[in-house]
PyMOL CGO cylinders between C-alpha atoms (Angstrom):
from pymol import cmd
from pymol.cgo import CYLINDER

trace = [
    CYLINDER, 125.68, -67.70, 104.00, 122.71, -67.85, 105.80, 0.3, 1, 1, 1, 1, 1, 1,
    CYLINDER, 122.71, -67.85, 105.80, 121.32, -71.26, 105.63, 0.3, 1, 1, 1, 1, 1, 1,
    CYLINDER, 121.32, -71.26, 105.63, 117.74, -71.82, 104.51, 0.3, 1, 1, 1, 1, 1, 1,
    CYLINDER, 117.74, -71.82, 104.51, 115.88, -73.80, 107.21, 0.3, 1, 1, 1, 1, 1, 1,
    CYLINDER, 115.88, -73.80, 107.21, 113.40, -76.25, 105.21, 0.3, 1, 1, 1, 1, 1, 1,
    CYLINDER, 113.40, -76.25, 105.21, 110.22, -77.53, 106.47, 0.3, 1, 1, 1, 1, 1, 1,
    CYLINDER, 110.22, -77.53, 106.47, 110.27, -81.06, 107.70, 0.3, 1, 1, 1, 1, 1, 1,
    CYLINDER, 110.27, -81.06, 107.70, 107.53, -83.21, 109.53, 0.3, 1, 1, 1, 1, 1, 1,
    CYLINDER, 107.53, -83.21, 109.53, 109.60, -82.34, 113.00, 0.3, 1, 1, 1, 1, 1, 1,
    CYLINDER, 109.60, -82.34, 113.00, 109.28, -78.61, 112.45, 0.3, 1, 1, 1, 1, 1, 1,
    CYLINDER, 109.28, -78.61, 112.45, 106.43, -78.23, 110.12, 0.3, 1, 1, 1, 1, 1, 1,
    CYLINDER, 106.43, -78.23, 110.12, 106.49, -74.18, 110.28, 0.3, 1, 1, 1, 1, 1, 1,
    CYLINDER, 106.49, -74.18, 110.28, 109.09, -71.59, 109.24, 0.3, 1, 1, 1, 1, 1, 1,
    CYLINDER, 109.09, -71.59, 109.24, 110.02, -69.32, 111.32, 0.3, 1, 1, 1, 1, 1, 1,
    CYLINDER, 110.02, -69.32, 111.32, 108.22, -66.37, 109.34, 0.3, 1, 1, 1, 1, 1, 1,
    CYLINDER, 108.22, -66.37, 109.34, 105.53, -68.69, 109.50, 0.3, 1, 1, 1, 1, 1, 1,
    CYLINDER, 105.53, -68.69, 109.50, 105.29, -68.95, 113.30, 0.3, 1, 1, 1, 1, 1, 1,
    CYLINDER, 105.29, -68.95, 113.30, 105.87, -65.30, 113.85, 0.3, 1, 1, 1, 1, 1, 1,
    CYLINDER, 105.87, -65.30, 113.85, 102.21, -64.78, 111.26, 0.3, 1, 1, 1, 1, 1, 1,
    CYLINDER, 102.21, -64.78, 111.26, 100.34, -67.46, 112.64, 0.3, 1, 1, 1, 1, 1, 1,
    CYLINDER, 100.34, -67.46, 112.64, 96.81, -66.64, 113.68, 0.3, 1, 1, 1, 1, 1, 1,
    CYLINDER, 96.81, -66.64, 113.68, 96.53, -67.28, 117.50, 0.3, 1, 1, 1, 1, 1, 1,
    CYLINDER, 96.53, -67.28, 117.50, 93.75, -69.52, 119.27, 0.3, 1, 1, 1, 1, 1, 1,
    CYLINDER, 93.75, -69.52, 119.27, 90.83, -67.25, 118.73, 0.3, 1, 1, 1, 1, 1, 1,
    CYLINDER, 90.83, -67.25, 118.73, 91.54, -66.33, 115.14, 0.3, 1, 1, 1, 1, 1, 1,
    CYLINDER, 91.54, -66.33, 115.14, 92.07, -70.39, 114.67, 0.3, 1, 1, 1, 1, 1, 1,
    CYLINDER, 92.07, -70.39, 114.67, 88.66, -71.18, 115.79, 0.3, 1, 1, 1, 1, 1, 1,
    CYLINDER, 88.66, -71.18, 115.79, 86.61, -68.79, 113.97, 0.3, 1, 1, 1, 1, 1, 1,
    CYLINDER, 86.61, -68.79, 113.97, 87.88, -69.36, 110.51, 0.3, 1, 1, 1, 1, 1, 1,
    CYLINDER, 87.88, -69.36, 110.51, 88.00, -73.31, 111.17, 0.3, 1, 1, 1, 1, 1, 1,
    CYLINDER, 88.00, -73.31, 111.17, 85.83, -74.19, 114.45, 0.3, 1, 1, 1, 1, 1, 1,
    CYLINDER, 85.83, -74.19, 114.45, 85.22, -73.93, 118.13, 0.3, 1, 1, 1, 1, 1, 1,
    CYLINDER, 85.22, -73.93, 118.13, 88.47, -76.49, 119.56, 0.3, 1, 1, 1, 1, 1, 1,
    CYLINDER, 88.47, -76.49, 119.56, 90.45, -76.35, 116.13, 0.3, 1, 1, 1, 1, 1, 1,
    CYLINDER, 90.45, -76.35, 116.13, 93.91, -74.57, 117.84, 0.3, 1, 1, 1, 1, 1, 1,
    CYLINDER, 93.91, -74.57, 117.84, 93.47, -76.79, 121.19, 0.3, 1, 1, 1, 1, 1, 1,
    CYLINDER, 93.47, -76.79, 121.19, 93.22, -79.53, 118.93, 0.3, 1, 1, 1, 1, 1, 1,
    CYLINDER, 93.22, -79.53, 118.93, 96.53, -78.45, 116.81, 0.3, 1, 1, 1, 1, 1, 1,
    CYLINDER, 96.53, -78.45, 116.81, 95.43, -77.13, 113.81, 0.3, 1, 1, 1, 1, 1, 1,
    CYLINDER, 95.43, -77.13, 113.81, 97.42, -73.88, 112.60, 0.3, 1, 1, 1, 1, 1, 1,
    CYLINDER, 97.42, -73.88, 112.60, 96.52, -71.41, 110.30, 0.3, 1, 1, 1, 1, 1, 1,
    CYLINDER, 96.52, -71.41, 110.30, 99.35, -69.39, 108.44, 0.3, 1, 1, 1, 1, 1, 1,
    CYLINDER, 99.35, -69.39, 108.44, 100.07, -67.11, 105.44, 0.3, 1, 1, 1, 1, 1, 1,
    CYLINDER, 100.07, -67.11, 105.44, 100.34, -69.22, 102.38, 0.3, 1, 1, 1, 1, 1, 1,
    CYLINDER, 100.34, -69.22, 102.38, 102.91, -67.05, 101.35, 0.3, 1, 1, 1, 1, 1, 1,
    CYLINDER, 102.91, -67.05, 101.35, 104.86, -64.05, 102.86, 0.3, 1, 1, 1, 1, 1, 1,
    CYLINDER, 104.86, -64.05, 102.86, 102.67, -61.37, 102.69, 0.3, 1, 1, 1, 1, 1, 1,
    CYLINDER, 102.67, -61.37, 102.69, 99.52, -63.50, 101.83, 0.3, 1, 1, 1, 1, 1, 1,
    CYLINDER, 99.52, -63.50, 101.83, 97.74, -61.97, 105.24, 0.3, 1, 1, 1, 1, 1, 1,
    CYLINDER, 97.74, -61.97, 105.24, 97.35, -58.73, 103.72, 0.3, 1, 1, 1, 1, 1, 1,
    CYLINDER, 97.35, -58.73, 103.72, 95.17, -60.86, 100.85, 0.3, 1, 1, 1, 1, 1, 1,
    CYLINDER, 95.17, -60.86, 100.85, 93.49, -63.71, 103.66, 0.3, 1, 1, 1, 1, 1, 1,
    CYLINDER, 93.49, -63.71, 103.66, 95.40, -66.57, 101.95, 0.3, 1, 1, 1, 1, 1, 1,
    CYLINDER, 95.40, -66.57, 101.95, 95.78, -69.34, 104.44, 0.3, 1, 1, 1, 1, 1, 1,
    CYLINDER, 95.78, -69.34, 104.44, 96.89, -72.77, 104.59, 0.3, 1, 1, 1, 1, 1, 1,
    CYLINDER, 96.89, -72.77, 104.59, 95.64, -74.79, 106.98, 0.3, 1, 1, 1, 1, 1, 1,
    CYLINDER, 95.64, -74.79, 106.98, 98.15, -76.53, 108.99, 0.3, 1, 1, 1, 1, 1, 1,
    CYLINDER, 98.15, -76.53, 108.99, 97.48, -80.24, 110.41, 0.3, 1, 1, 1, 1, 1, 1,
    CYLINDER, 97.48, -80.24, 110.41, 98.09, -81.47, 113.46, 0.3, 1, 1, 1, 1, 1, 1,
    CYLINDER, 98.09, -81.47, 113.46, 100.08, -83.85, 111.87, 0.3, 1, 1, 1, 1, 1, 1,
    CYLINDER, 100.08, -83.85, 111.87, 101.17, -81.24, 109.61, 0.3, 1, 1, 1, 1, 1, 1,
    CYLINDER, 101.17, -81.24, 109.61, 99.73, -81.67, 106.87, 0.3, 1, 1, 1, 1, 1, 1,
    CYLINDER, 99.73, -81.67, 106.87, 99.37, -78.47, 104.88, 0.3, 1, 1, 1, 1, 1, 1,
    CYLINDER, 99.37, -78.47, 104.88, 95.63, -78.32, 103.74, 0.3, 1, 1, 1, 1, 1, 1,
    CYLINDER, 95.63, -78.32, 103.74, 95.49, -74.87, 101.19, 0.3, 1, 1, 1, 1, 1, 1,
    CYLINDER, 95.49, -74.87, 101.19, 91.58, -74.31, 101.55, 0.3, 1, 1, 1, 1, 1, 1,
    CYLINDER, 91.58, -74.31, 101.55, 89.40, -74.39, 104.15, 0.3, 1, 1, 1, 1, 1, 1,
    CYLINDER, 89.40, -74.39, 104.15, 86.88, -76.58, 102.65, 0.3, 1, 1, 1, 1, 1, 1,
    CYLINDER, 86.88, -76.58, 102.65, 89.40, -78.91, 102.50, 0.3, 1, 1, 1, 1, 1, 1,
    CYLINDER, 89.40, -78.91, 102.50, 90.55, -78.81, 106.56, 0.3, 1, 1, 1, 1, 1, 1,
    CYLINDER, 90.55, -78.81, 106.56, 87.02, -79.03, 107.34, 0.3, 1, 1, 1, 1, 1, 1,
    CYLINDER, 87.02, -79.03, 107.34, 87.18, -82.45, 105.66, 0.3, 1, 1, 1, 1, 1, 1,
    CYLINDER, 87.18, -82.45, 105.66, 90.28, -83.55, 107.01, 0.3, 1, 1, 1, 1, 1, 1,
    CYLINDER, 90.28, -83.55, 107.01, 89.33, -82.38, 110.33, 0.3, 1, 1, 1, 1, 1, 1,
    CYLINDER, 89.33, -82.38, 110.33, 87.59, -85.97, 111.79, 0.3, 1, 1, 1, 1, 1, 1,
    CYLINDER, 87.59, -85.97, 111.79, 90.95, -87.67, 111.66, 0.3, 1, 1, 1, 1, 1, 1,
    CYLINDER, 90.95, -87.67, 111.66, 93.24, -84.64, 112.60, 0.3, 1, 1, 1, 1, 1, 1,
    CYLINDER, 93.24, -84.64, 112.60, 94.47, -84.61, 108.88, 0.3, 1, 1, 1, 1, 1, 1,
    CYLINDER, 94.47, -84.61, 108.88, 96.15, -88.10, 109.12, 0.3, 1, 1, 1, 1, 1, 1,
    CYLINDER, 96.15, -88.10, 109.12, 94.41, -88.95, 105.82, 0.3, 1, 1, 1, 1, 1, 1,
    CYLINDER, 94.41, -88.95, 105.82, 95.33, -85.10, 104.48, 0.3, 1, 1, 1, 1, 1, 1,
    CYLINDER, 95.33, -85.10, 104.48, 99.26, -86.18, 105.19, 0.3, 1, 1, 1, 1, 1, 1,
    CYLINDER, 99.26, -86.18, 105.19, 99.33, -89.78, 104.40, 0.3, 1, 1, 1, 1, 1, 1,
    CYLINDER, 99.33, -89.78, 104.40, 97.85, -88.06, 100.70, 0.3, 1, 1, 1, 1, 1, 1,
    CYLINDER, 97.85, -88.06, 100.70, 100.81, -85.88, 100.29, 0.3, 1, 1, 1, 1, 1, 1,
    CYLINDER, 100.81, -85.88, 100.29, 103.36, -88.42, 101.19, 0.3, 1, 1, 1, 1, 1, 1,
    CYLINDER, 103.36, -88.42, 101.19, 102.17, -90.62, 99.00, 0.3, 1, 1, 1, 1, 1, 1,
    CYLINDER, 102.17, -90.62, 99.00, 101.76, -88.40, 96.05, 0.3, 1, 1, 1, 1, 1, 1,
    CYLINDER, 101.76, -88.40, 96.05, 105.69, -88.44, 95.19, 0.3, 1, 1, 1, 1, 1, 1,
    CYLINDER, 105.69, -88.44, 95.19, 106.01, -92.77, 94.99, 0.3, 1, 1, 1, 1, 1, 1,
    CYLINDER, 106.01, -92.77, 94.99, 103.07, -92.13, 92.50, 0.3, 1, 1, 1, 1, 1, 1,
    CYLINDER, 103.07, -92.13, 92.50, 104.18, -89.78, 90.16, 0.3, 1, 1, 1, 1, 1, 1,
    CYLINDER, 104.18, -89.78, 90.16, 108.00, -91.49, 90.30, 0.3, 1, 1, 1, 1, 1, 1,
    CYLINDER, 108.00, -91.49, 90.30, 105.44, -95.00, 89.49, 0.3, 1, 1, 1, 1, 1, 1,
    CYLINDER, 105.44, -95.00, 89.49, 103.47, -93.74, 86.74, 0.3, 1, 1, 1, 1, 1, 1,
    CYLINDER, 103.47, -93.74, 86.74, 104.64, -94.62, 83.36, 0.3, 1, 1, 1, 1, 1, 1,
    CYLINDER, 104.64, -94.62, 83.36, 104.69, -91.11, 82.15, 0.3, 1, 1, 1, 1, 1, 1,
    CYLINDER, 104.69, -91.11, 82.15, 107.16, -90.01, 84.58, 0.3, 1, 1, 1, 1, 1, 1,
    CYLINDER, 107.16, -90.01, 84.58, 109.29, -93.39, 83.99, 0.3, 1, 1, 1, 1, 1, 1,
    CYLINDER, 109.29, -93.39, 83.99, 109.65, -92.72, 80.23, 0.3, 1, 1, 1, 1, 1, 1,
    CYLINDER, 109.65, -92.72, 80.23, 110.46, -89.18, 81.13, 0.3, 1, 1, 1, 1, 1, 1,
    CYLINDER, 110.46, -89.18, 81.13, 113.04, -90.14, 83.27, 0.3, 1, 1, 1, 1, 1, 1,
    CYLINDER, 113.04, -90.14, 83.27, 114.34, -92.74, 80.61, 0.3, 1, 1, 1, 1, 1, 1,
    CYLINDER, 114.34, -92.74, 80.61, 114.26, -89.22, 77.79, 0.3, 1, 1, 1, 1, 1, 1,
    CYLINDER, 114.26, -89.22, 77.79, 116.13, -87.28, 80.44, 0.3, 1, 1, 1, 1, 1, 1,
    CYLINDER, 116.13, -87.28, 80.44, 118.48, -90.12, 81.09, 0.3, 1, 1, 1, 1, 1, 1,
    CYLINDER, 118.48, -90.12, 81.09, 119.43, -90.28, 77.37, 0.3, 1, 1, 1, 1, 1, 1,
    CYLINDER, 119.43, -90.28, 77.37, 120.90, -86.70, 77.16, 0.3, 1, 1, 1, 1, 1, 1,
]
cmd.load_cgo(trace, "trace")
């Protein structure tokens, strides 16, 4: 049985994403001049997405951004704020009253 590798902070791209990742000229054309050199990567959102031009933008910090406009907004800080927001989201959800109530209900079942 082949073990499925998952994304991590150390390795934000899966093997197939690394194979399908756009090169320097294409990344710079999609984002801004120098984006690739500063660590930004553009990969298909899912297998085969490149055929439909559906891309994810991966910041130098490893944040996966799903729209070009959001990537452009994250550019000044290299994606640090996007990464922080992605890391904060699960904690925010787990602390919401609705989430706590749902967890209590699930524990009773």
